[in-house]
N, C-alpha and C positions, 0 to 999 in steps of 0.2 A: 491263854483262853482255856486250855485244858484244866489249868489249876483252878480257875473260877468255877468251871463246871463241876470239877471234883469236890471243891468246897461246898458247892450247892448240894451235891449228893450227900455229903457228910452231914451238913446242917439239916437236911431233910430227915436223914436217918436218926439224928438226935432229937427230932421233934421241933427244931427251930425252923418252921415252915416259911415264915416271912423272910428270914435271913437267906433261906435257900432260893426263894424267888429272886431276891436282890442279886445273889451270886450268879444265878443263871442269866439275869438280865445283863450283868457285867460281861459274862462270856459272850453273849449275843451282840452287845455293843462293840466288842473287840472284833467279832466275826459274825456278821449277820447271817452267814451261810452255815452255821454250826447246828446241824440238824438235831444232834443229841442234846444240846443245851435247850433247844426249843421243846423237845419232847420232855425233858426233865422239868422244865418250867411248867409245862402242862400238868404233869403229875402233882407238882407242888400246889398249883392253883386249884386243881381238882380236890386235893386234900383240904384246902380252905373252903371248899364249897363254891368256888368261883367257876362253875362248870362251863358257862359260855366262853369265858376267857381261856379256860383250859383247852376247849375244843379249837379255839382260834390258834392257840400254840401248836396243838397236834396237826392242825391243817397246814400250818407254816412248815413244820417238819416234813409233812407228806409232800408239800409243794416242792421242797428242796430235794426230796428223795422219794419218789412215788413208791418204791419197792421197800420202804422202811416199815416192815411188818410190826415192829414194836410199837410204832406211832399209831398204826391202825388198830392194834389191840387196846391200847390205852384210850384211844378215841372211842372205841366201842364200849369200854368199861364206863366212860364218862356219859356217853349217850344213854346207856342203860340207867344210870342214876337219875337222868333227866326224864325217864319214862319213854324215851324215843326208841322203842324196842326194834321196830323194823330197820331204822337207821343203824342201830348198834349191831343187828345181826348182819347187815351189809358190811360193816367194818370188820367184824370177825371173819366173815367169808373172805374178805380181801386178804386178811392176815394169813389164813390157811392156804389161800391160793398162792400167795407170795412165798410162804415158807411152810410147805406141807408137813414138815417134821417138827413144827412148833407145838409142843405138848400143851402149853398154857393156852394157846389160841384155840385149840380144839376143845379143851376143858371149858374155857369161857363161852365158846359158842354153844356147848352143851347147856351151860347154865342159863344162857339166854333163851334157848329153845325150850328148856324146861319151864322157865318163867312164863313163856308164851303158851304153855300147855301143849307143846308139840313134843310129847314124851318119846315117841319112837324115834324121831330125828335126834332128840337129845341123847338118847342111849347110843345111837350110832356115832355121835360125836365123842361121847365118853369112851366108847369102844376104840375109837381111833387113837385117842390119847393113851389108853391103856396098851394098845398094840405098840405104840411108839415108846412107852415107858411103863412096863408091867409093874413096876414098884411104886408108881405114883398113887399113893393112898388117897389123895384127895379126889382123883377121878373115880376110884372105886367107890368112895362114899357117895359122890354126886350121882354115879350110875345107880346105886342103891336107892337114892332119893327119887330119882326118875321112875325106876321100876316100881317102887312103892306107890307113887302117885298114879301109875298106870295099872295098879292092882295086881302086880306080879310080885306078891309078897314073899314067896319062897325064894325066887331069884334075888329079890332085894335083900333079903337076910343073908344070903351067900355073899353078895357084893359088900354088905356092911361088915360081915365077918372078915373078909379079905382085907378090907381097909384097916380094921383093928389089928389084924395080924401084922400088916406092914408097918403100922404105926408103932408096934411093939418092938421093932427091929432097930 
């Protein structure tokens, strides 16, 4: 079953998304309790634009392992694509509650808050991501974006400069 899941991951990385879905389905057929295969299938389905099916796959992974932070963040990303911002934010909140040191979850939560116009909260989420990984250029850039939208241009420029500096390393 791991071999099928790994094949799915590889096919996805190579851009063969339909083949990835089939490989993950095979892994799930062998072991319906394989939460990672459900989550990876969800990612492939989301990539295909099959968002409702992707959410069903993430929900199955979460049903199998409620503390599966990666499934929560992937569900949040997909809900965001559907424009379900409140539900997406709840998923990101669950991810950071389950795994408080999950840098990507804090960053994605910040992105969601920024898209919702909640710039102060977004900046706080980016600050948490940066606290956890000060070299995470993406969080610095996103913090700059939120600061700029909140009309804090000098601080925004500082954050953008830090992101550029880190990208240059």
